N, C-alpha and C positions, 0 to 999 in steps of 0.2 A: 504494500500500500504506500502510495506516495505521500510526501509531506503535506501537499495541498489538500488531499482527502482527509488526512488526520486533522488538519487545521479547520477544515470545514465542519467535520463532525463535532469537534470540540466546541466551536463557536455556536453551532446549532443546538447542542446539548445545553450550553450555558443560557442561550435565549429561551429554550423551553422551560428550564428550571426557574429562571427569573420570571417568566410569564405565569407559571403556577404560583410563584410567590406573590405576584400582584393580586391574584384573585383569592388567595387563601388568607392573606393577612387581614386582620381586623383593624389594625392601625393604618390610617391613610398615608402617613409619612413613610412607613415601611413599604407600602404599595407603590408610592411614587419612586422610591429608591430602586425597587425592583424593575419598574418601567424604564428608568434610566439605563439600567444594565441591559435590558432587552434592546433598547435603541442603540446602545453602543455595540452590542453583538451584531445587530443587523448592519450597522455601518461597516464593521470589520468584514462581514460577509460580502457586502458590496465591493469592498476593496479586492477581495479574492476573485470577483467577477470582472475586474478591470473597469469598474464604474466609479471613478474617483469623484466625479462631481456629485453623484447621488450620495456617496458616503459623507462628503463634506457637508452637504445640505442636511443630511440626517443628524449630524452632530450639532451643527450651528442652529438649525431651526427647531428640531424636535427635542434632542437631548439638552439643548441650551435654552432657547427662548421659551418654548411651550412648557417644558418641565419646570422652569423657574416660575412661570405663571401659575401652574398647578400648585406648586408648593406654597406660593403666596396666598392663593385662594384657600387652601386647606388651613393655613395658619390664621387667616382672617375670619374664617367661619367658626373657629374656636370649637372644634368638635368636643363634645362633652363625653364623660366616661360612660354615661348611660346609653349613649348612641352607639358605642362600640360593642354593646352586648349582642347576644343572638337575636335575630329578627323574630318578631312576634308571629309572622306567617310560618307556622311549622310545616304546612303542606308543601312549601317551596322546595324543601330538601328532598322530597320524593320525586320532584320533577328533574332534579339535577342529573341523576344517573341516566334516564332515558334520553335526555337532551345531549348529554355527553356521548352516549353511544351513537346517536344520530349524527352528531358532528364528526365522530371518528369514522363512521361509514362513508360520509361525504368526502372526507379527506382521502380515504383509501380508494374511493372511486375515481377521484381526480388524479391521484398518483398512478392508478392502473392504466387509465386511458390517456395520460399525458404523452406527448410526442417526445421521446428521449433524444431525438436528433432534430433539433429545431432548424428551421430555415434561416439563412443569414439575413439579418435585418437590413432594411433599405434606408438609406440616408435621404436627406431632403432633396438632393439633386438626382435621386433615382439610382445611384450607384450602390453596389453591395457594400455593406458596412462590415469591415473587419472586426474581429473580436476585441482588438486592442483599443478601439475607440467607442466602446459600447456606451460609456457614460458621459459623452460630450453633451453640451447644452443644445447643440443643433439637433442631434438625434432624439434627445428626450422631448424637446418641443415638437418635433415632427410627429413622433408617435403619439404624444399627448393630445394634439389638436387634429389628428386624422383618425386613426384606427381606434383610439381609446378616449375619444371625446365624451361619449355618453358616460362611461365609468368615472371620468374625471369630474364631470358636472354632478353626477350622483353623489360622489364623495363630498363635494362642497355643500350640497344640500344636507347630507347627513351631519356634517359638522355644524351647520346652522341650526339644525334640529336639536343637537346636543347642547348648544349654547342657550337656546330658548328653554329647553328642559331644565337646565341648571338654574336659570333665572326664576322659573316657576317654583322649583324646589326651595330656593333661597327665600322667596316671598312667603311660601307656606311655613317655613321655619320661623320667619319673623312674626307671622300671625300667631303661631303656637307659643312663641316666647311672650308676646303681649298678653295672650290669654292666661298663661301660667303666672305672669306677674300680677294680673288683675285678681286671679283667684287667691294668690298669696296675700295681697293687700286686704281682700275681703275677709280672709281667715284671720289675719292679724287684727282687724277692726273688731271682729266677733270676739276674739280672745280678750282684747282690751275692754270691751263692753261687759263681758262676763266677769272679769276681774273687778271692774268698778262696781258691779252689782254685789259681788261678794264682800267687797270692802264696805259698802253702804249698809249691808245687813249686819 
């Protein structure tokens, strides 16, 4: 086995382990650190594929800017200890196993029918793209806005939906905080009134 194969398997294993760490950790900070490891491993995998530009963008944009934004949002939300406990929806854990098996079957189907000898990529001028210039800006832009235009736009809509969902969740948490504070104030007023009545008696 060549060194490149060993390097690829090591980086892929590291990415998979870090990805499991992202979804299994209850502390969001640890999940963010695991996601940074995943993005770094993917950048190294892009380097093994001679995609230097994609690897650099992976580190600068995702592992750098976006992950710093995630960490700041997590710190600003001030996640409380009670929110890190097990979810109240006990039935969701029974859905995890079948959904995981369905995802595994989908991955195995894709791996089985994937073409192991891909055709050489075409560059913007129509010439065959050699393997050494796979990650150039020209070829990425050409593929992104021709053959992969619909997946590119679908990904942008998905990110927009995630932003809107996070805003709705933050607003709901703020309303819950206000209701919790109001209940605490009412409880305190009742206790003070009860104490005054006992003192008067």
